[in-house]
N, C-alpha and C positions, 0 to 999 in steps of 0.2 A: 543427449547429455546424461551421464550417469547420475543417479540420485545422490545428492549430498544430504545425508540425514541431518547434519548439524544445521544446514540452511533451512531444511523443512521444519525442524524444531523451533528455530528462531521465528519463522513465519507464523507458526502456531501460537507461540507465546506473544508475539507482537499483536496478532489479531485479538487474542484474549485480553491483553492489556488495554486495548482500545475499548473493548466491550465493557470491562470493569470501569474504565474512566467515564464512559457515557452513563453507565448505570449509576455510579456514585454521584455523578453530577445531577442526575434527575431525582435522586432520592435524598439529597442533602448531605451526602458523604464527601470524602475528599480522597481522590486518587489521581491527582493531576499528572503525576509522572507516567500514568498509563498512556498519555498522549505521545510519549516518546516511542511508542510502538511504531508510529509513522516514520520516525527517523531510522529505525531499524529496517522498515520496509524499503525506504529510499536507498539505503546502502545495499541491501540485497538486490534491488532492481538493477543498480549499476553493475553489480557483480555478475548476475545471471546474464544480462544482455551481452556483456563482454565475452563471457565464456561461450555462450551459444554462438555468437558471431564468429568466434575463433574455431570452434569445433564443426560448425555447419555453415559454410559460407552462403550468404544470401544477398540478393540485390536490395538496394534501399527501398524500392517500391514494394517488394515482397515483404520486407521487414515491417514496414508501416502497416500494410494490409493485415499481416498476421497479428500484429499488436492490437489493431482495431477489432478484429474478430474475437480476440481474447477478452478485451475489457469492455467494449461498447455495448453489446447486446444486453447483458445483465444490468448494466448501469442504466441504460435507457428504459428498461422495464421498471426498475425501482423508481426512477424519476417519474415515469408515467403514473405509477401508483400514487406518488406524492402529489402530482398535479390533480389527479382525479379526487384524491382525498381533500385537497384544498377547495376544489370546486364544490364538493359535497358538504363543505363546512366542518370537516373532521379536524382540520388544522387551522384554527381561526387566526393564529399569529402569522401564517404564511401568506404573504402577498405575492401575487403573480403579475408579471409584465412580459410582453412579447420579447423584449430585448434580453431580459434575464433568463427566460426559458430557452431562447435560442443559444445564448452563451453557455448555458448549462449543458445542452445537448451536444454542442460541438466543442466542448472543453476549452472555452474561451473565458478567462477570468472577467467577471462582471460583478458590480456591487449589488447586493441583494436589496430590493425595495423594502424588505421587512426590517432589516437591521442596519443597512449601510455597510456591512462587512462584505469582503470579497469572497462570497460563498455562492455555490450553485444551489438549485432547488433542493437537492439532496446534499445536506451540509457536508457530510464526510467526503463528498465527491471533490472537494477542493484539492485533495491530494492527486486526483486524476488529472487535474490541470497541469500540475508539475510533471506527472508521468508523461503526458503527451508532449510537453515541452522537451523533456529529455529524449523521448523517442524521435522527435523531429531532428534534434541536433545529432543524435546517434545515427540516424539515417543519412544525414549529411556526411558524417565521418566515413560511412561505408562507400562513398564515392572515391575515397582515397585509398592508396596502397596501405596494407596492414601497418607498415612501419611508421606512417604519418598520422594514424588515427588518434593515438593517445595524445600526441602533441596538439592536434586540432581541438580535441575536446577540452584539454587543459586551457588552451588559449581562449576559446570561446566562453567557457564557464567563468574563467577568470575575468574576462572583459565585462560580462553581465554582472558579476559580483562587484567589481570595481565601480561600474556605473551606478549601482545602488548606493554605494558608500559616498560617492562624489555628488550625485545629483538628487538623491532622495526622490525619485519620481512619484507622482501622485496618481497617474492613470492606473486603473485596475490591472491591466496587463503587465505594464512595466514594473509596477510595485510587486507583482507576483514573481516575475521572472528574474528579478534582481535580488531576491531575498537570499541570505546566507545559506538557507536550507538546500539550495540547489547544489551546493558543493558536496552534499552527501552522496549524490549519484556518482560524482567524479571520484569520491573516496572509494566507493564500491568497485569502480572500474580499476583503480590502482591496486586494490586488494586482489582482484581477479587476475591482473597481470602478474602480480607476485606469485599467486597460486599456480598459474600456468607455467611459470618459470621454476617452480619448486623452490621458491625463496621465502616460504612461510616460516614461522617460528617452530621450534621444537615443542614437544608435549608440555614441558615445564613452563616455558614462556607463554605458550598458548593458553594454558590454564591460568597463568598470572594475568593475561590480558582479559580473559573472561571474568575472573574474580574482581579485577580492578574496575571493569565496566559495571558489573552488578553492584559493587560497593558504591560507585559513583551515583548510579541511579537511586540506590537506597538512601544515600545521603541527601540527595535533592528532595526525596519524598519526606524524610524525617525532619528536615529543616523547613519544609514548606516553601522552598525557594520557587522563584518564578521560572516558568518554562523558558529556556534559553537555547537557541539553536547552536550557539557557539560552544556550549557545554555538551548538550545532548548529542550533537553530531559526532564529535570525536569519541564519545563514549560508545555510540552505536557502531562506529568504525572499529574500535578496539574489540567490541563484542563479536562482530562478524569475523574479523581477522583471527581472533582467538579460536573461534569455533572451527573455521576451516583448517587452522593449524592442528587442532586436536584431531580432526577427522583424517588429515593427511598422516598423522602419527598412529592411526588405527585405534584411537581412544574413544570413538563414538560408534555405537552399534545401532541397529534398527529397533525402534520402538513403534509398533504398528499404530497405536492410538495417536501419538504425536505426529507421525508421518501423515496419517489421514487428515488430521486437523490442519497441517501445513498445506495439504492439497486443497482443503476447503476454506482456507484463510480469506481468499478474496470474497467469496459469498458471505462468510461471517461478517467481514468488514462492511459490505454493502447493506445487508439486510437487518443487522441486529438492532438498529435504532427504532425500526418500526415496532418490533416486539417490545422493546423497552418502554415505548410510549404506552402501549396497550397494558403492559404489566403494571406500570405506575398508576394508570387510571383505574384498573381493576382493584389494586391495593387500596386506593382511596375509597372506593365504594365498599370494600369489605372491611375497612378499618384496620388493615395490617400494619404492624410497626415497621420502622425503617429497615431493620436488619432483614426481615423476611422479604420485604419488597426488593431490597438490593439483591438478595440471593435469587429470587424469582426472576428478576430482570436479567441477571447474568446468565442463568441457566436457560431461560427462555430465548434470549438473544442468540446464544450459541447454538441451541437446537434449531432455531429458525434458519440460521446461516447454513448449518449442515444439511437441513432438508432442502434448502434452495440450491445447494451444491449438487445434490443428487437429482432433484426433480427439474431443475432449470439450467444451471450452468453446464453440467455434463451433457445433457441432450442438445443444448444450443451449440456447444463446442463441436459435437459430432456433425450437426447440420452444417455449420460454417466451415468445417474442415473437409466436408464432402464425404465423410465416412459413411453416412447413412445412404447417400446416393450410390456410392460404390457397392455397398452391400446389397442394395435392392437390384442393382444392375447385374451383379453376379448371380443373384437368385433367379433372375429372369432368363439367363442364358441356358441353353440346353446343355446337359451334361454329356 
């Protein structure tokens, strides 16, 4: 798939928004709207999966295996670090149980014994429970002819959403899979279909969509409004639709730093909270004020994520894609 720089930039900004959100939360600040980076990620996920499956046909089994190889190894590693830290007493508020740990590792929503919230051991991993849910449904759609897939996803996501409205399920799994936020994946799929059919907006309307989305997010922040999936979801969809429209019109060029941060966004998302915790503790010891602590937490969390991308995610990706084995095999063959 050709690199869409607008999507890469959105991935970068979404990851950084989540970093700022968590850093502000830990230092007494307020940037709740940063959590909307997750909404942008979900829309992008739906967009990318639909485009990839259209451009590079794949079996349902291969699709799921590729997705697991992409997200699971790094996530399991960070979760392992959290577990080790809890056993060592570094995270005194983190309570462990076998059921919660197994649910965390296998992307099954389980209530945390620490808080009662539907969170895995690595709290931000809650989004991966939604991602895996989407991947499973998407794999199901791949069993069907191309013409039926969009209808299948629309009906299934609609049924889960309707079930949540009607029955208000209390089990952790059903309470997760029936949340309105699941429709953001479907929104991304629809945007991708429009993009593939070249039915996106022109440059002017694309810019208007981006501007309206950013103004909407800014208004939520300035008013201190509650995080609402019914508002943030459509804003995230407008933002993604606007960006792909601008790119189609040739209005977005390549910016290496943002492109790179987009590539590293998953590692930034996974690893940043560990550094934020260390930065906040160090600031308490050193007696730093809130502003410096916030800045250090943001910079430190981002740098840690970038380092993890280079030193962990990229090597793991090569291992699980077989690139390393292929390279060694070629080196062993006589010339």
